[in-house]
N, C-alpha and C positions, 0 to 999 in steps of 0.2 A: 267162259266169261263172254258176255254180250258186249260187242263194240258199238258204241253210240257214235254215229257219223252225223256231223252237222253239215248240211248241204246249203250253199248259198251262192249268190252271184247277182250282179246288178241287173236292172231291167233290160230285157232283150238279149241276155247273154246265154240263154238256153237252159235255165234251171228247171223249168217245167218238163222239158224234153228229157233231161238227165234223170229227173225224179221218176218219170214213167219207165225209163230204161232200167233203173235200179229196181223198181218194183217188178218188172218182168224177169229180172235176174234173181228174184226170190226174197228181196229185202222188204220188210214192212215199212211203210212211209207214214210219218205224222206230218201232215201238210198244214202249216200255220194258217195259210189263206183259207183253207177249207174249214179249219176250226173257227176262224173269225166269222165266216159266212153262216155256220151253224149257230153260233152264239148270237148273231143279229137276226136270225130267222124267228118265226113265231115260236114262242116257248123257250127261246134261247136264253142262256144264263146272263147275257149282257143287256138284254132288252130293258129291264127295269132301271138299271144303272144309267144307261145311255139316255133314256127318255127323261130321267130326272135332271140331267145336266143340259140336254139340248132340246129346244122347243120344236114342236111340230115335225117330229121325225118318225112318228108311229103311223103305220098304215097296215090295217088288217092284223094287228097284233105283232107285227114284225117291224124292225127298223127299216125305214125307206132309205136305202143306201145312197140314192141320188140326193135326197133332201139333206142327209147328213154330210155328204161330200161337199155340197155347196157351202155348208157352214164351216167346214174345216179346211177346205182348199185355200191355200194362201194365207191362212190364219194360224200362225205358230202357236198362239196361246190355246186356241180351241183344239188344235191337233194334239197338243201336250195333254190336255184334259182327257181326250179320247184314249190316248195311249195309256194314261194312268188307270183307266178302267180296263182296257183290253189286255195289257201285258200280263198282269197277275193271273187273269183267267186262262189265258193261253198257256202260261208257264205251268199252271196246275194241271191242265189237260195233258201237256207234254210229259210231265212227271208220272202221271197215271199210266200213260201209254208205255213209257220206258219200264215201269214197274211190271206191267202186264207181260211185256216181251221178255224181261228178265225171268219171270215166273215160268215162261214157256221154253226157257233156255235156248233162245235163238242166237245164232252166232253174231248177227249184226242187225241194227235198226237205223233208220234214217230220220233225222229231224230236218224237214225242209223249211227253212226260215229265211225270207228275203233280207231281214235286218239282223242276221245272226250275230255279227260282231257289235253292231250298234246297240242292241238290247242285251248284250253279254250272255246270250244263250250258249255261246261257245264254251262257257265255263262247265256246262253239263255234258260236253262231248269229249270223246276220247280222240277223235280225229276230225279235222275240218277239211272240207272239199269245196273248192271254189271253181265255178265254171266261168270261162272268160273267152272273149272273142275280140277281134280288132274293133276299134271305135266306129269305123264306117259301116261295118256289118251290123253292129248293135243298133245304130241309128236307122238303117234300112229296115230292120226287123220291127222296131218299135213304131216307126211312122207308118208302117203298113197295117197296123192294127186299126180296127174300126173305131172311129171317134177320137183317135189320138191326135194331138196337136203338138207342135214344137214347144209351145209354152208348157203343156202338161208334162212332156218328156223332160224338159229342163228342170221343172219343179221337182219331179221325182228324183232326178239325178242329184239335186241339191240335198235331198233328205237322206240319200244313201252315201255310205262311205265310198270314196273313189275306188275304181277297179284296181289300180296299182297298189293301193293300201290293203285291199282284201287279199290280193295275191301275195303280198309280203307276209300276211298273217296266216295264210293257208298252210296246212300240212301237205295237201295235194292240190295241184292245179290241173283241171281238165280243159283242154282247148276245144272250143266248139265252133271255130270259125270256118273249118273246111267243109265237112259234111256229116250227116248223122251216123254214117257207117264208122267214121273215124272216132267220133264221140263214143259210140257203142263199144268199139274195140278197147278204148281206154278204160271204160267203166267195167267191162268184162274182166280185164286184167286185174283191176283193183279188187273186185269181188272175189276173184280166184285166189288172190294173195291173202285176203281176209279169212277165207275158208280154211287155209292151211296153217 
């Protein structure tokens, strides 16, 4: 039986690092952010739908993410419209990924979803894994990113379920606040447990 793991964590908590570590440990990853990038790229499934709803967002056959971002940033109604387009497409791709992995009889697969609980993707998971770190570390990490501002950081946090709520809902919490070695050790133990 293939165990579907839902991996999530708030911005700056180390989800991308954890995802790469799980991949190195042999688990196939379905990365929601990558799916969205592909769907908005030239020939992507979302391009016609997004360009129907939002004006002047096409550039070279692809969705200009910056132009789209300007229309949805701080605009709850526009963001909701975009999510209504993207979420069903992402969900269909995730289901296809899981089905393929089931067919290959893999012991476990990972759905890497920033808004796992918010969009209720956890319903399709056997196990949820939340990465978490102290707030001051989260802030340091995020504000060190190129182009990141305090305003953007806070806007992203408002869209996400609070870290304490995610931890309450999680089956497993992975602490990422100390160092990568400690995170890797925790994930190695989890994968070892799943294999047996």
